[in-house]
N, CA, C and O of each residue as an XYZ file, in Angstrom:
1032
protein
N     129.183     92.891    110.475
C     129.387     91.656    111.240
C     130.827     91.526    111.716
O     131.086     91.093    112.839
N     131.774     91.910    110.835
C     133.179     91.816    111.219
C     133.535     92.768    112.351
O     134.531     92.561    113.045
N     132.738     93.802    112.543
C     133.011     94.758    113.617
C     132.981     94.089    114.979
O     133.649     94.539    115.909
N     132.206     93.011    115.102
C     132.116     92.307    116.385
C     133.424     91.622    116.739
O     133.639     91.264    117.897
N     134.309     91.431    115.752
C     135.572     90.726    115.979
C     136.772     91.676    115.971
O     137.919     91.235    115.904
N     136.499     92.971    116.038
C     137.591     93.949    116.030
C     137.712     94.622    117.388
O     136.716     94.935    118.040
N     138.959     94.836    117.795
C     139.199     95.629    119.003
C     138.943     97.093    118.669
O     139.285     97.570    117.587
N     138.342     97.785    119.613
C     137.926     99.164    119.320
C     138.622    100.216    120.171
O     138.610    101.395    119.819
N     139.228     99.813    121.283
C     139.815    100.803    122.190
C     141.338    100.703    122.197
O     141.877     99.600    122.111
N     142.044    101.829    122.297
C     143.513    101.792    122.332
C     144.058    100.905    123.448
O     145.066    100.222    123.271
N     143.379    100.920    124.606
C     143.850    100.101    125.714
C     143.840     98.620    125.365
O     144.671     97.857    125.857
N     142.908     98.215    124.522
C     142.862     96.816    124.110
C     144.137     96.427    123.372
O     144.714     95.370    123.626
N     144.569     97.285    122.460
C     145.768     96.983    121.694
C     147.011     97.028    122.582
O     147.948     96.254    122.380
N     147.020     97.919    123.549
C     148.157     97.998    124.478
C     148.263     96.710    125.296
O     149.349     96.149    125.442
N     147.136     96.249    125.824
C     147.137     95.012    126.609
C     147.539     93.824    125.760
O     148.315     92.972    126.194
N     147.012     93.770    124.554
C     147.314     92.639    123.673
C     148.785     92.633    123.273
O     149.409     91.574    123.211
N     149.338     93.809    123.002
C     150.767     93.905    122.665
C     151.626     93.516    123.870
O     152.658     92.864    123.717
N     151.191     93.920    125.070
C     151.916     93.530    126.273
C     151.924     92.025    126.474
O     152.922     91.454    126.912
N     150.799     91.379    126.148
C     150.739     89.926    126.248
C     151.706     89.276    125.265
O     152.374     88.298    125.602
N     151.782     89.815    124.059
C     152.697     89.261    123.058
C     154.141     89.349    123.542
O     154.906     88.397    123.391
N     154.512     90.479    124.120
C     155.878     90.648    124.642
C     156.146     89.641    125.754
O     157.208     89.018    125.786
N     155.191     89.478    126.666
C     155.370     88.549    127.783
C     155.477     87.100    127.301
O     156.309     86.339    127.796
N     154.639     86.721    126.343
C     154.652     85.346    125.838
C     155.960     85.057    125.109
O     156.574     84.012    125.325
N     156.388     85.976    124.247
C     157.628     85.766    123.500
C     158.835     85.741    124.431
O     159.740     84.926    124.252
N     158.853     86.625    125.421
C     159.972     86.658    126.369
C     160.062     85.350    127.139
O     161.153     84.835    127.381
N     158.910     84.818    127.521
C     158.905     83.557    128.262
C     159.327     82.384    127.389
O     160.116     81.542    127.818
N     158.808     82.324    126.166
C     159.154     81.221    125.270
C     160.617     81.281    124.834
O     161.285     80.253    124.728
N     161.100     82.479    124.586
C     162.486     82.630    124.147
C     163.479     82.513    125.297
O     164.686     82.427    125.074
N     162.967     82.509    126.535
C     163.835     82.301    127.685
C     164.412     80.904    127.729
O     165.415     80.648    128.395
N     163.752     79.987    126.997
C     164.255     78.616    126.805
C     164.412     77.850    128.110
O     165.251     76.953    128.199
N     163.625     78.182    129.116
C     163.623     77.388    130.345
C     162.575     76.289    130.190
O     161.375     76.560    130.221
N     163.036     75.045    130.024
C     162.151     73.923    129.769
C     162.256     72.905    130.894
O     163.233     72.876    131.642
N     161.231     72.074    130.994
C     161.250     71.011    131.991
C     162.409     70.062    131.667
O     162.565     69.651    130.516
N     163.232     69.706    132.681
C     164.455     68.922    132.401
C     164.214     67.420    132.341
O     165.011     66.653    132.881
N     163.142     66.984    131.702
C     162.874     65.557    131.559
C     162.410     65.271    130.130
O     161.673     66.054    129.531
N     162.854     64.140    129.605
C     162.457     63.696    128.274
C     162.674     64.782    127.219
O     161.829     65.010    126.353
N     163.825     65.442    127.317
C     164.208     66.466    126.336
C     163.185     67.582    126.220
O     162.931     68.093    125.130
N     162.603     67.954    127.343
C     161.661     69.068    127.376
C     160.211     68.676    127.168
O     159.324     69.521    127.288
N     159.949     67.409    126.859
C     158.568     66.981    126.652
C     157.846     66.686    127.968
O     156.617     66.640    128.009
N     158.604     66.489    129.031
C     157.979     66.254    130.322
C     157.333     64.889    130.397
O     157.932     63.890    129.999
N     156.111     64.840    130.908
C     155.432     63.577    131.175
C     154.318     63.322    130.159
O     154.495     62.503    129.258
N     153.196     63.990    130.279
C     152.146     63.836    129.269
C     152.621     64.260    127.893
O     152.112     63.781    126.880
N     153.593     65.156    127.853
C     154.105     65.617    126.566
C     154.677     64.493    125.719
O     154.676     64.583    124.491
N     155.169     63.424    126.364
C     155.681     62.280    125.612
C     154.553     61.638    124.814
O     154.757     61.197    123.683
N     153.366     61.589    125.405
C     152.208     61.005    124.725
C     151.766     61.905    123.576
O     151.455     61.423    122.487
N     151.739     63.219    123.825
C     151.344     64.144    122.762
C     152.368     64.156    121.630
O     152.020     64.368    120.468
N     153.622     63.928    121.976
C     154.648     63.805    120.930
C     154.365     62.598    120.038
O     154.439     62.698    118.813
N     154.041     61.457    120.654
C     153.734     60.273    119.869
C     152.467     60.464    119.042
O     152.368     59.981    117.915
N     151.507     61.172    119.615
C     150.283     61.480    118.872
C     150.593     62.324    117.643
O     150.075     62.066    116.556
N     151.433     63.322    117.819
C     151.771     64.193    116.699
C     152.538     63.443    115.611
O     152.457     63.799    114.436
N     153.279     62.409    115.998
C     154.025     61.627    115.010
C     153.116     60.677    114.238
O     153.221     60.556    113.018
N     152.229     60.010    114.959
C     151.426     58.943    114.348
C     149.943     59.225    114.498
O     149.171     58.310    114.786
N     149.526     60.470    114.310
C     148.132     60.871    114.582
C     147.114     60.001    113.853
O     146.231     59.455    114.514
N     147.183     59.836    112.532
C     146.145     59.025    111.867
C     146.225     57.551    112.254
O     145.197     56.905    112.460
N     147.450     57.015    112.354
C     147.626     55.589    112.637
C     147.057     55.210    113.990
O     146.377     54.192    114.116
N     147.329     56.019    115.000
C     146.856     55.708    116.346
C     145.336     55.731    116.422
O     144.734     54.946    117.154
N     144.719     56.631    115.667
C     143.259     56.711    115.698
C     142.632     55.539    114.957
O     141.670     54.941    115.437
N     143.177     55.209    113.785
C     142.590     54.143    112.972
C     142.819     52.777    113.607
O     141.921     51.934    113.604
N     144.011     52.551    114.150
C     144.340     51.243    114.712
C     143.764     51.033    116.109
O     143.801     49.921    116.637
N     143.229     52.103    116.709
C     142.639     51.965    118.035
C     143.654     51.717    119.132
O     143.340     51.049    120.117
N     144.870     52.239    118.986
C     145.914     52.024    119.980
C     146.016     53.176    120.975
O     146.981     53.258    121.735
N     145.045     54.046    120.972
C     145.110     55.232    121.826
C     144.230     55.056    123.046
O     143.078     54.635    122.941
N     144.785     55.385    124.211
C     144.026     55.406    125.457
C     142.810     56.318    125.286
O     142.967     57.459    124.851
N     141.588     55.844    125.619
C     140.399     56.697    125.464
C     140.504     58.030    126.185
O     139.885     59.012    125.774
N     141.286     58.069    127.259
C     141.449     59.331    127.989
C     142.014     60.415    127.079
O     141.622     61.578    127.175
N     142.929     60.037    126.203
C     143.604     61.027    125.367
C     142.838     61.346    124.093
O     143.219     62.260    123.361
N     141.766     60.612    123.813
C     140.930     60.987    122.681
C     140.358     62.380    122.904
O     140.126     63.121    121.948
N     140.132     62.734    124.158
C     139.590     64.043    124.486
C     140.652     65.136    124.491
O     140.379     66.262    124.909
N     141.863     64.816    124.031
C     142.951     65.807    123.985
C     143.763     65.704    122.689
O     144.926     66.107    122.659
N     143.174     65.179    121.640
C     143.963     64.873    120.441
C     144.101     66.040    119.476
O     144.992     66.024    118.626
N     143.247     67.054    119.582
C     143.227     68.093    118.550
C     144.538     68.867    118.446
O     145.017     69.052    117.327
N     145.159     69.339    119.550
C     146.428     70.071    119.391
C     147.510     69.245    118.693
O     148.245     69.766    117.854
N     147.608     67.961    119.037
C     148.605     67.112    118.371
C     148.282     66.960    116.889
O     149.185     66.923    116.053
N     146.993     66.871    116.564
C     146.599     66.788    115.163
C     146.955     68.050    114.400
O     147.387     67.986    113.249
N     146.775     69.201    115.041
C     147.137     70.472    114.385
C     148.628     70.516    114.093
O     149.042     70.920    113.006
N     149.437     70.099    115.068
C     150.888     70.091    114.872
C     151.267     69.094    113.779
O     152.094     69.396    112.919
N     150.668     67.917    113.811
C     150.971     66.872    112.825
C     150.732     67.363    111.395
O     151.615     67.268    110.543
N     149.535     67.887    111.143
C     149.201     68.272    109.776
C     149.847     69.596    109.376
O     150.048     69.844    108.187
N     150.172     70.437    110.333
C     150.901     71.664    110.005
C     152.303     71.331    109.510
O     152.775     71.900    108.526
N     152.966     70.404    110.200
C     154.311     70.004    109.769
C     154.267     69.321    108.398
O     155.134     69.550    107.555
N     153.255     68.487    108.186
C     153.147     67.822    106.882
C     152.855     68.834    105.780
O     153.373     68.716    104.670
N     152.022     69.830    106.088
C     151.702     70.846    105.091
C     152.934     71.652    104.712
O     153.098     72.049    103.558
N     153.803     71.892    105.699
C     155.027     72.658    105.449
C     156.148     71.797    104.880
O     157.221     72.303    104.554
N     155.897     70.498    104.761
C     156.914     69.602    104.225
C     158.056     69.335    105.177
O     159.162     69.018    104.738
N     157.816     69.456    106.485
C     158.851     69.239    107.486
C     158.737     67.835    108.064
O     157.629     67.322    108.221
N     159.858     67.209    108.380
C     159.805     65.859    108.971
C     159.196     65.897    110.371
O     159.304     66.896    111.083
N     158.562     64.805    110.747
C     157.919     64.708    112.062
C     158.939     64.287    113.109
O     158.767     63.277    113.791
N     159.994     65.067    113.226
C     161.047     64.798    114.214
C     160.654     65.372    115.563
O     159.733     66.183    115.661
N     161.362     64.944    116.602
C     161.070     65.437    117.950
C     161.224     66.950    118.034
O     160.392     67.633    118.632
N     162.283     67.467    117.438
C     162.526     68.913    117.531
C     161.449     69.707    116.797
O     161.003     70.747    117.282
N     161.032     69.221    115.635
C     159.987     69.922    114.890
C     158.649     69.857    115.615
O     157.905     70.838    115.636
N     158.342     68.714    116.207
C     157.098     68.593    116.970
C     157.132     69.513    118.177
O     156.144     70.181    118.482
N     158.261     69.550    118.860
C     158.400     70.435    120.020
C     158.194     71.892    119.606
O     157.418     72.616    120.228
N     158.890     72.311    118.560
C     158.759     73.699    118.105
C     157.358     73.979    117.565
O     156.856     75.099    117.669
N     156.734     72.957    116.989
C     155.360     73.127    116.529
C     154.410     73.425    117.668
O     153.515     74.259    117.529
N     154.592     72.757    118.791
C     153.767     73.043    119.962
C     154.063     74.429    120.525
O     153.154     75.114    120.995
N     155.320     74.843    120.481
C     155.670     76.189    120.960
C     154.934     77.247    120.135
O     154.338     78.172    120.687
N     154.984     77.101    118.813
C     154.288     78.054    117.943
C     152.783     77.998    118.192
O     152.127     79.036    118.281
N     152.240     76.794    118.303
C     150.802     76.655    118.567
C     150.413     77.336    119.871
O     149.384     78.007    119.938
N     151.229     77.167    120.906
C     150.931     77.790    122.198
C     150.898     79.308    122.083
O     150.016     79.960    122.643
N     151.857     79.867    121.358
C     151.889     81.322    121.193
C     150.624     81.804    120.475
O     150.011     82.793    120.875
N     150.249     81.097    119.419
C     149.082     81.504    118.625
C     147.803     81.424    119.444
O     147.007     82.363    119.436
N     147.590     80.309    120.157
C     146.325     80.144    120.877
C     146.236     81.061    122.088
O     145.149     81.531    122.423
N     147.354     81.324    122.749
C     147.321     82.259    123.885
C     147.001     83.663    123.405
O     146.198     84.366    124.018
N     147.624     84.070    122.313
C     147.332     85.395    121.773
C     145.884     85.493    121.299
O     145.228     86.514    121.503
N     145.394     84.439    120.672
C     143.995     84.427    120.240
C     143.062     84.447    121.443
O     142.033     85.122    121.423
N     143.421     83.704    122.496
C     142.610     83.717    123.704
C     142.546     85.098    124.338
O     141.484     85.538    124.779
N     143.691     85.781    124.382
C     143.701     87.143    124.912
C     142.862     88.090    124.075
O     142.173     88.960    124.607
N     142.922     87.916    122.765
C     142.138     88.761    121.857
C     140.646     88.592    122.121
O     139.916     89.575    122.250
N     140.199     87.349    122.201
C     138.770     87.108    122.392
C     138.323     87.476    123.807
O     137.158     87.813    124.018
N     139.234     87.414    124.773
C     138.845     87.890    126.101
C     138.581     89.390    126.083
O     137.645     89.868    126.725
N     139.399     90.126    125.354
C     139.162     91.565    125.241
C     137.827     91.846    124.557
O     137.134     92.801    124.907
N     137.471     91.018    123.585
C     136.151     91.170    122.973
C     135.043     90.855    123.980
O     133.984     91.483    123.967
N     135.297     89.881    124.846
C     134.309     89.549    125.885
C     134.114     90.710    126.858
O     132.994     90.992    127.284
N     135.205     91.373    127.203
C     135.077     92.503    128.131
C     134.250     93.625    127.518
O     133.553     94.351    128.227
N     134.330     93.764    126.204
C     133.493     94.764    125.540
C     132.025     94.358    125.584
O     131.150     95.189    125.828
N     131.762     93.080    125.349
C     130.382     92.604    125.405
C     129.800     92.777    126.811
O     128.607     93.033    126.971
N     130.652     92.635    127.820
C     130.207     92.774    129.205
C     130.216     94.220    129.674
O     129.780     94.525    130.784
N     130.716     95.112    128.821
C     130.795     96.546    129.153
C     131.568     96.776    130.446
O     131.145     97.559    131.297
N     132.698     96.095    130.590
C     133.516     96.267    131.782
C     134.248     97.605    131.727
O     134.619     98.088    130.657
N     134.439     98.177    132.878
C     135.196     99.431    132.943
C     136.663     99.158    132.658
O     137.114     98.015    132.719
N     137.407    100.214    132.345
C     138.816    100.025    132.011
C     139.604     99.381    133.160
O     140.360     98.445    132.900
N     139.469     99.827    134.406
C     140.233     99.175    135.480
C     139.905     97.686    135.621
O     140.798     96.865    135.833
N     138.626     97.346    135.502
C     138.236     95.938    135.619
C     138.772     95.138    134.437
O     139.220     94.003    134.602
N     138.725     95.728    133.250
C     139.256     95.060    132.059
C     140.741     94.780    132.225
O     141.195     93.663    131.976
N     141.498     95.788    132.644
C     142.945     95.624    132.804
C     143.247     94.573    133.866
O     144.099     93.707    133.666
N     142.550     94.651    134.990
C     142.798     93.711    136.082
C     142.460     92.288    135.659
O     143.225     91.364    135.937
N     141.332     92.100    134.995
C     140.942     90.755    134.571
C     141.937     90.188    133.571
O     142.267     89.003    133.621
N     142.416     91.036    132.660
C     143.371     90.579    131.648
C     144.675     90.136    132.307
O     145.254     89.114    131.938
N     145.128     90.914    133.281
C     146.370     90.572    133.981
C     146.214     89.276    134.762
O     147.088     88.410    134.723
N     145.094     89.149    135.473
C     144.874     87.957    136.293
C     144.816     86.695    135.441
O     145.370     85.664    135.824
N     144.159     86.766    134.302
C     143.978     85.569    133.474
C     145.203     85.273    132.624
O     145.672     84.135    132.600
N     145.730     86.272    131.926
C     146.718     85.992    130.886
C     148.159     86.285    131.292
O     149.080     85.737    130.686
N     148.381     87.116    132.279
C     149.747     87.321    132.760
C     149.960     86.520    134.041
O     150.558     86.998    135.005
N     149.461     85.306    134.022
C     149.499     84.422    135.186
C     150.502     83.299    134.961
O     151.014     83.120    133.857
N     150.775     82.546    136.021
C     151.723     81.436    135.918
C     151.290     80.386    134.894
O     152.111     79.995    134.065
N     150.040     79.910    134.910
C     149.676     78.863    133.940
C     149.833     79.293    132.490
O     150.211     78.485    131.642
N     149.548     80.559    132.197
C     149.582     81.007    130.803
C     150.993     81.389    130.373
O     151.451     80.969    129.310
N     151.678     82.172    131.177
C     152.991     82.679    130.771
C     154.110     81.694    131.076
O     154.933     81.404    130.208
N     154.148     81.176    132.304
C     155.281     80.343    132.715
C     155.111     78.874    132.332
O     156.004     78.280    131.727
N     153.969     78.290    132.684
C     153.802     76.866    132.440
C     153.790     76.541    130.954
O     154.315     75.506    130.542
N     153.192     77.418    130.139
C     153.114     77.135    128.707
C     154.489     77.168    128.039
O     154.656     76.607    126.956
N     155.466     77.808    128.658
C     156.820     77.793    128.105
C     157.678     76.716    128.763
O     158.549     76.136    128.116
N     157.437     76.447    130.043
C     158.195     75.416    130.749
C     157.763     74.023    130.295
O     158.589     73.118    130.179
N     156.453     73.857    130.038
C     155.889     72.597    129.536
C     155.048     72.911    128.294
O     153.820     72.900    128.365
N     155.685     73.186    127.181
C     154.909     73.633    126.012
C     154.092     72.537    125.334
O     153.117     72.831    124.642
N     154.482     71.275    125.526
C     153.784     70.193    124.830
C     152.627     69.691    125.708
O     152.672     68.596    126.269
N     151.602     70.527    125.802
C     150.393     70.220    126.557
C     149.187     70.779    125.797
O     149.339     71.508    124.816
N     148.001     70.429    126.264
C     146.780     70.945    125.636
C     146.206     72.143    126.385
O     145.211     72.720    125.946
N     146.811     72.524    127.502
C     146.266     73.603    128.333
C     146.118     74.930    127.598
O     145.062     75.553    127.701
N     147.141     75.396    126.852
C     146.969     76.680    126.155
C     145.816     76.674    125.160
O     145.082     77.656    125.050
N     145.655     75.565    124.430
C     144.544     75.478    123.485
C     143.210     75.491    124.221
O     142.226     76.035    123.718
N     143.174     74.895    125.408
C     141.944     74.899    126.203
C     141.566     76.316    126.629
O     140.382     76.632    126.749
N     142.564     77.170    126.859
C     142.279     78.566    127.209
C     141.551     79.252    126.056
O     140.597     79.999    126.274
N     141.999     78.998    124.841
C     141.320     79.577    123.680
C     139.900     79.040    123.557
O     138.977     79.805    123.278
N     139.709     77.747    123.758
C     138.369     77.162    123.687
C     137.458     77.818    124.718
O     136.297     78.106    124.428
N     137.976     78.054    125.914
C     137.170     78.684    126.955
C     136.762     80.105    126.626
O     135.610     80.485    126.835
N     137.697     80.896    126.113
C     137.367     82.283    125.779
C     136.441     82.355    124.565
O     135.569     83.222    124.500
N     136.626     81.454    123.608
C     135.714     81.406    122.462
C     134.302     81.029    122.901
O     133.322     81.598    122.419
N     134.205     80.073    123.810
C     132.886     79.658    124.301
C     132.174     80.826    124.979
O     130.986     81.058    124.754
N     132.912     81.555    125.807
C     132.307     82.702    126.481
C     131.913     83.780    125.485
O     130.846     84.382    125.612
N     132.764     84.031    124.494
C     132.460     85.065    123.504
C     131.187     84.737    122.732
O     130.310     85.590    122.595
N     131.080     83.517    122.228
C     129.890     83.144    121.460
C     128.648     83.089    122.347
O     127.539     83.359    121.885
N     128.835     82.742    123.610
C     127.707     82.778    124.543
C     127.208     84.207    124.724
O     126.004     84.462    124.687
N     128.139     85.134    124.921
C     127.756     86.535    125.107
C     127.142     87.117    123.836
O     126.292     88.005    123.906
N     127.569     86.622    122.680
C     127.041     87.107    121.414
C     125.761     86.394    121.000
O     125.173     86.716    119.968
N     125.330     85.424    121.804
C     124.154     84.617    121.470
C     124.307     83.948    120.099
O     123.363     83.892    119.311
N     125.507     83.447    119.836
C     125.784     82.756    118.584
C     125.728     81.255    118.830
O     126.711     80.652    119.262
N     124.580     80.658    118.555
C     124.429     79.230    118.784
C     125.324     78.397    117.898
O     125.884     77.400    118.354
N     125.473     78.780    116.641
C     126.320     78.017    115.722
C     127.786     78.088    116.132
O     128.489     77.078    116.126
N     128.243     79.291    116.490
C     129.630     79.431    116.929
C     129.910     78.637    118.184
O     130.966     78.016    118.308
N     128.968     78.651    119.121
C     129.141     77.908    120.368
C     129.111     76.406    120.120
O     129.829     75.654    120.778
N     128.278     75.960    119.170
C     128.233     74.540    118.811
C     129.581     74.070    118.274
O     130.111     73.049    118.712
N     130.127     74.818    117.330
C     131.399     74.432    116.723
C     132.505     74.430    117.776
O     133.313     73.503    117.832
N     132.540     75.464    118.604
C     133.563     75.545    119.649
C     133.441     74.395    120.628
O     134.448     73.833    121.058
N     132.219     74.044    120.984
C     131.994     72.947    121.927
C     132.456     71.613    121.355
O     133.086     70.817    122.053
N     132.144     71.370    120.089
C     132.556     70.112    119.466
C     134.073     70.038    119.306
O     134.665     68.975    119.496
N     134.704     71.158    118.959
C     136.166     71.175    118.895
C     136.772     70.995    120.287
O     137.761     70.282    120.459
N     136.167     71.648    121.273
C     136.666     71.545    122.642
C     136.594     70.140    123.198
O     137.354     69.791    124.100
N     135.683     69.324    122.668
C     135.575     67.936    123.122
C     136.855     67.157    122.847
O     137.096     66.126    123.474
N     137.683     67.640    121.911
C     138.930     66.962    121.576
C     140.153     67.758    122.053
O     141.274     67.539    121.594
N     139.906     68.682    122.979
C     140.992     69.473    123.558
C     141.047     69.309    125.068
O     142.121     69.144    125.647
N     139.870     69.356    125.706
C     139.798     69.324    127.172
C     138.558     68.532    127.584
O     137.475     68.794    127.061
N     138.680     67.577    128.502
C     137.567     66.664    128.794
C     136.270     67.332    129.228
O     135.192     66.841    128.893
N     136.342     68.431    129.959
C     135.109     69.051    130.465
C     134.545     70.119    129.537
O     133.476     70.667    129.807
N     135.249     70.424    128.445
C     134.812     71.518    127.571
C     133.440     71.256    126.978
O     132.637     72.179    126.850
N     133.159     70.019    126.616
C     131.887     69.726    125.970
C     130.717     69.887    126.935
O     129.619     70.262    126.525
N     130.949     69.605    128.218
C     129.869     69.749    129.190
C     129.587     71.222    129.475
O     128.431     71.626    129.597
N     130.649     72.020    129.579
C     130.466     73.454    129.769
C     129.744     74.055    128.571
O     128.836     74.872    128.726
N     130.158     73.641    127.373
C     129.505     74.153    126.175
C     128.038     73.777    126.112
O     127.208     74.587    125.699
N     127.706     72.560    126.517
C     126.300     72.141    126.518
C     125.478     72.972    127.501
O     124.342     73.342    127.205
N     126.042     73.260    128.655
C     125.319     74.089    129.630
C     125.077     75.491    129.074
O     124.000     76.058    129.258
N     126.078     76.045    128.395
C     125.911     77.371    127.810
C     124.857     77.353    126.700
O     124.135     78.332    126.510
N     124.770     76.247    125.974
C     123.761     76.142    124.930
C     122.357     75.954    125.509
O     121.378     76.500    124.999
N     122.285     75.183    126.567
C     120.979     74.911    127.165
C     120.435     76.105    127.943
O     119.223     76.262    128.096
N     121.344     76.941    128.431
C     120.927     78.118    129.192
C     121.547     79.370    128.568
O     122.476     79.946    129.135
N     121.047     79.794    127.414
C     121.653     80.926    126.690
C     121.451     82.246    127.434
O     120.591     82.392    128.304
N     122.288     83.183    127.041
C     122.163     84.531    127.585
C     120.868     85.154    127.085
O     120.556     85.082    125.896
N     120.133     85.752    127.975
C     118.843     86.339    127.604
C     118.912     87.856    127.748
O     119.442     88.364    128.736
N     118.386     88.567    126.781
C     118.394     90.035    126.866
C     117.659     90.522    128.110
O     116.784     89.840    128.644
N     118.035     91.716    128.557
C     117.416     92.271    129.761
C     115.903     92.404    129.606
O     115.157     92.126    130.545
N     115.450     92.822    128.439
C     114.007     92.975    128.231
C     113.299     91.636    128.352
O     112.194     91.555    128.890
N     113.937     90.589    127.852
C     113.343     89.260    127.932
C     113.278     88.775    129.367
O     112.309     88.138    129.779
N     114.338     89.088    130.135
C     114.334     88.697    131.539
C     113.238     89.417    132.311
O     112.559     88.828    133.152
N     113.081     90.693    132.011
C     112.053     91.456    132.706
C     110.649     90.951    132.373
O     109.752     90.979    133.216
N     110.468     90.489    131.133
C     109.168     89.959    130.739
C     109.021     88.481    131.086
O     107.950     87.896    130.918
N     110.135     87.870    131.583
C     110.147     86.449    131.947
C     109.749     85.585    130.762
O     108.999     84.620    130.903
N     110.261     85.946    129.597
C     109.947     85.171    128.402
C     110.863     83.963    128.334
O     111.929     83.949    128.951
N     110.459     82.968    127.598
C     111.271     81.763    127.446
C     112.366     82.024    126.425
O     112.228     82.911    125.582
N     113.465     81.252    126.489
C     114.544     81.450    125.517
C     114.066     81.243    124.091
O     113.084     80.544    123.842
N     114.767     81.854    123.178
C     114.396     81.762    121.767
C     114.445     80.320    121.289
O     115.402     79.610    121.599
N     113.429     79.858    120.534
C     113.445     78.490    120.014
C     114.616     78.204    119.093
O     114.955     77.041    118.874
N     115.242     79.241    118.547
C     116.369     79.020    117.651
C     117.531     78.332    118.352
O     118.402     77.763    117.695
N     117.550     78.380    119.693
C     118.607     77.743    120.453
C     118.354     76.251    120.656
O     119.286     75.505    120.959
N     117.120     75.810    120.495
C     116.786     74.452    120.865
C     117.493     73.421    119.997
O     117.990     72.415    120.502
N     117.539     73.670    118.685
C     118.164     72.690    117.790
C     119.656     72.547    118.063
O     120.110     71.422    118.274
N     120.457     73.636    118.072
C     121.891     73.445    118.361
C     122.141     72.879    119.744
O     123.083     72.112    119.940
N     121.293     73.255    120.724
C     121.458     72.709    122.065
C     121.221     71.209    122.075
O     121.979     70.463    122.695
N     120.174     70.763    121.392
C     119.862     69.331    121.347
C     120.946     68.551    120.618
O     121.343     67.469    121.051
N     121.426     69.113    119.496
C     122.457     68.431    118.722
C     123.741     68.294    119.525
O     124.349     67.223    119.550
N     124.158     69.376    120.183
C     125.403     69.340    120.941
C     125.288     68.435    122.154
O     126.240     67.727    122.482
N     124.148     68.443    122.824
C     123.952     67.563    123.968
C     124.009     66.102    123.540
O     124.624     65.275    124.214
N     123.365     65.788    122.415
C     123.411     64.419    121.902
C     124.840     64.023    121.543
O     125.262     62.891    121.779
N     125.580     64.977    120.969
C     126.976     64.694    120.616
C     127.812     64.439    121.859
O     128.695     63.582    121.849
N     127.540     65.177    122.927
C     128.280     64.986    124.171
C     128.034     63.597    124.738
O     128.966     62.918    125.172
N     126.779     63.182    124.732
C     126.443     61.854    125.251
C     127.090     60.767    124.397
O     127.674     59.821    124.924
N     126.983     60.908    123.076
C     127.562     59.908    122.174
C     129.071     59.846    122.319
O     129.662     58.767    122.368
N     129.688     61.021    122.388
C     131.148     61.088    122.486
C     131.654     60.431    123.757
O     132.622     59.670    123.734
N     130.991     60.730    124.866
C     131.481     60.280    126.164
C     131.211     58.813    126.429
O     132.088     58.092    126.906
N     130.013     58.371    126.127
C     129.604     57.031    126.536
C     129.636     55.984    125.427
O     129.687     54.789    125.718
N     129.609     56.400    124.172
C     129.546     55.431    123.086
C     130.903     55.237    122.424
O     131.351     54.104    122.245
N     131.563     56.339    122.059
C     132.808     56.243    121.309
C     133.878     55.469    122.058
O     134.490     54.555    121.505
N     134.103     55.827    123.309
C     135.127     55.128    124.088
C     134.815     53.660    124.252
O     135.711     52.821    124.152
N     133.555     53.333    124.504
C     133.161     51.933    124.679
C     133.365     51.134    123.402
O     133.874     50.013    123.441
N     132.968     51.711    122.260
C     133.126     51.016    120.990
C     134.591     50.769    120.659
O     134.944     49.712    120.134
N     135.442     51.740    120.964
C     136.861     51.558    120.685
C     137.440     50.411    121.502
O     138.196     49.590    120.983
N     137.085     50.356    122.775
C     137.601     49.290    123.629
C     137.087     47.938    123.165
O     137.856     46.981    123.078
N     135.786     47.845    122.862
C     135.202     46.579    122.441
C     135.746     46.130    121.089
O     135.951     44.939    120.853
N     135.973     47.093    120.211
C     136.400     46.746    118.861
C     137.855     46.306    118.803
O     138.207     45.399    118.049
N     138.698     46.952    119.601
C     140.138     46.703    119.472
C     140.713     45.915    120.635
O     141.753     45.272    120.486
N     140.072     45.949    121.771
C     140.532     45.170    122.910
C     141.911     45.544    123.396
O     142.605     44.692    123.950
N     142.338     46.769    123.214
C     143.668     47.167    123.647
C     143.668     47.464    125.144
O     142.620     47.654    125.762
N     144.869     47.496    125.703
C     144.980     47.605    127.161
C     145.563     48.942    127.591
O     146.318     49.014    128.561
N     145.217     49.986    126.877
C     145.673     51.330    127.220
C     147.196     51.371    127.393
O     147.686     51.631    128.492
N     147.936     51.118    126.330
C     149.385     50.966    126.466
C     150.082     52.197    126.995
O     151.068     52.070    127.720
N     149.609     53.385    126.661
C     150.310     54.585    127.105
C     150.277     54.723    128.613
O     151.259     55.147    129.223
N     149.156     54.368    129.215
C     149.035     54.526    130.659
C     149.587     53.318    131.391
O     150.148     53.446    132.480
N     149.428     52.130    130.789
C     149.911     50.932    131.461
C     151.436     50.822    131.384
O     152.071     50.276    132.287
N     152.014     51.342    130.308
C     153.452     51.229    130.123
C     154.031     52.586    129.756
O     154.416     52.800    128.607
N     154.101     53.512    130.718
C     154.630     54.845    130.395
C     156.099     54.774    130.029
O     156.827     53.942    130.570
N     156.547     55.623    129.129
C     157.945     55.604    128.728
C     158.825     56.055    129.869
O     158.420     56.902    130.665
N     160.032     55.501    129.963
C     160.934     55.889    131.049
C     161.394     57.331    130.885
O     161.480     57.853    129.773
N     161.684     57.955    132.003
C     162.174     59.322    131.971
C     163.622     59.339    131.547
O     164.418     58.510    131.988
N     163.962     60.281    130.693
C     165.353     60.460    130.336
C     166.042     61.284    131.406
O     165.364     61.984    132.158
N     167.335     61.231    131.504
C     168.025     62.035    132.542
C     167.845     63.517    132.283
O     167.645     63.922    131.138
N     167.912     64.339    133.331
C     167.756     65.788    133.162
C     168.728     66.341    132.139
O     169.862     65.881    132.009
N     168.250     67.339    131.420
C     169.103     68.019    130.449
C     170.054     68.940    131.175
O     169.624     69.777    131.969
N     171.333     68.800    130.918
C     172.304     69.644    131.610
C     172.373     71.021    130.992
O     173.142     71.865    131.450
């Protein structure tokens, strides 16, 4: 079973090592957005989330829009607490930098596994890897604006594709539910992949119906998507009556860093 999660070709390791060099070079270049001490715009909200993650959720002071993006801030929050580090701005910033490096590398790893499942030729594999992972959003933006949820969303996307190709309903369910708290559309994409699973060639030729084993996880995840989107946000607003303070009163921009 573990063989499905191992890279098997030398070119895979070469590409993955090249990605690590590119990511580290970009992050260590220290070119950051010159606003709010490198946190940028939405990053200010994620910084506050990472500082007060449990309080904001329990007290209902969080804009419902950001409920769908809370997981990366939660990871940073509890990682710093586990390491016994204070929840200072610098530690939160560096925590997001480390998280970005980890999730991008993991995303690249699982994409290489996807190319094996798809039996892509070496030129197509190399080209696809370069287009996706040696691109501006992954290499440049993740270092220029590190306090965002975009890098984690890349990992959620590659994991979803991998479990879809592997016909792993449980893995796709877990990824979809986690993705619901990383990127707003992740749960809908995951539900579509669950409802329309990959079918073996023999099954397609025989025009057989999908395996019933997919029906339960598909139904559960679809129900979770509906509940998450239409019920949770409504209940929070009705229960707490808050006025979306983060969006209504955005923090002022600090002067550019010289």
